[in-house]
C-alpha positions in Angstrom: -17.5 104.6 49.9 -19.4 102.6 47.3 -20.2 103.8 43.9 -23.1 102.2 42.0 -22.4 101.3 38.3 -24.6 104.3 37.2 -22.3 106.6 39.2 -19.3 105.2 37.3 -21.2 105.9 34.1 -21.8 109.5 35.3 -18.1 109.9 36.1 -17.2 108.8 32.5 -19.7 111.2 31.1 -17.8 114.0 32.9 -14.5 112.6 31.5 -16.0 112.6 28.0 -16.9 116.3 28.4 -13.6 117.3 30.0 -11.4 115.2 27.6 -8.4 114.4 29.8 -5.2 113.3 28.1 -5.3 110.1 30.1 -6.8 108.3 33.1 -5.1 106.5 36.0 -7.2 103.8 37.7 -5.7 102.5 40.9 -5.4 98.8 41.7 -7.9 98.9 44.6 -10.5 96.1 45.0 -13.3 98.5 44.1 -11.9 99.2 40.7 -10.9 95.6 40.2 -14.5 94.5 40.9 -15.8 97.1 38.2 -12.9 96.5 35.8 -15.0 95.3 32.9 -17.3 98.4 33.1 -14.3 100.8 33.4 -12.4 99.2 30.5 -15.5 99.3 28.3 -16.2 102.9 29.2 -12.6 104.0 28.7 -12.6 102.3 25.3 -15.9 103.8 24.3 -14.8 107.2 25.4 -11.4 106.7 23.7 -9.6 107.8 26.9 -6.2 106.1 27.3 -6.2 104.6 30.8 -3.4 103.1 32.9 -4.3 100.7 35.6 -2.8 99.5 38.9 -3.4 95.8 38.0 -2.0 93.6 35.2 -5.3 91.6 35.2 -7.2 94.6 33.9 -4.8 95.0 31.0 -5.3 91.3 30.1 -9.1 92.1 30.2 -8.6 94.9 27.6 -7.2 97.8 29.5 -4.4 99.8 27.8 -1.5 99.5 30.2 -0.6 98.9 33.8 2.3 99.6 36.1 2.0 97.7 39.4 3.9 95.6 42.0 4.2 92.0 41.0 1.5 90.1 42.7 3.7 87.0 43.1 6.2 89.0 45.1 3.5 90.3 47.4 2.2 86.8 48.0 5.7 85.5 48.7 6.2 88.3 51.3 2.9 87.4 53.0 4.2 83.8 53.3 7.5 85.0 54.8 5.6 87.1 57.3 3.3 84.3 58.2 6.3 82.0 58.7 8.0 84.5 61.0 4.8 84.9 63.1 4.3 81.1 63.3 7.9 80.9 64.6 7.1 83.4 67.4 7.7 86.8 66.0 5.3 89.5 67.2 3.6 91.2 64.2 4.2 94.6 65.7 7.9 94.0 65.6 8.0 93.1 62.0 9.1 95.9 59.6 6.8 97.4 57.0 7.9 96.2 53.6 7.2 97.9 50.4 7.2 96.4 47.0 10.4 96.6 45.1 9.6 94.7 41.9 7.1 96.2 39.5 5.9 95.3 36.0 4.9 97.4 33.1 2.3 95.7 30.8 0.9 97.1 27.5 -2.1 95.7 25.6 -1.2 96.3 21.9 -4.7 95.5 20.6 -6.2 98.2 22.9 -3.5 100.7 21.8 -4.4 100.0 18.1 -8.1 100.4 18.9 -7.4 103.8 20.5 -5.1 104.8 17.6 -2.1 105.1 19.9 1.4 104.5 18.5 3.6 103.1 21.2 7.1 104.5 20.7 10.0 102.0 20.4 11.5 103.3 23.6 8.4 102.4 25.5 8.4 98.9 24.0 11.9 98.4 25.2 11.0 99.0 28.9 7.7 97.0 28.9 7.9 93.8 30.8 5.1 92.3 28.8 3.3 93.1 25.6 -0.2 91.5 25.2 -1.6 91.0 21.7 
């Protein structure tokens, strides 16, 4: 399913009317390809949003909690190596991420007027100014 930019605008208009406490934006390719629009709309609407991608937080999103991309890429290499050595892809186990990172953009938090509690600072893997 593809949403046009105007449909994302319409979705945020609904969010502005409904005033949710927060918004979760998954790390899918669709949302990544529209991340600038979504970050800008979330900021304009003053809706705290968490994302499934660290890159969106670097671009101005509030926070993310997601699997570390480096670990996923490493696992792809391991699987490719096993297949090149003769393993059948169907025989390889499904592997889920085990390493996650929690990233907070402090500038965005200040812009939204959000005070991050000290306990949350202590569990964040990265704080972006």
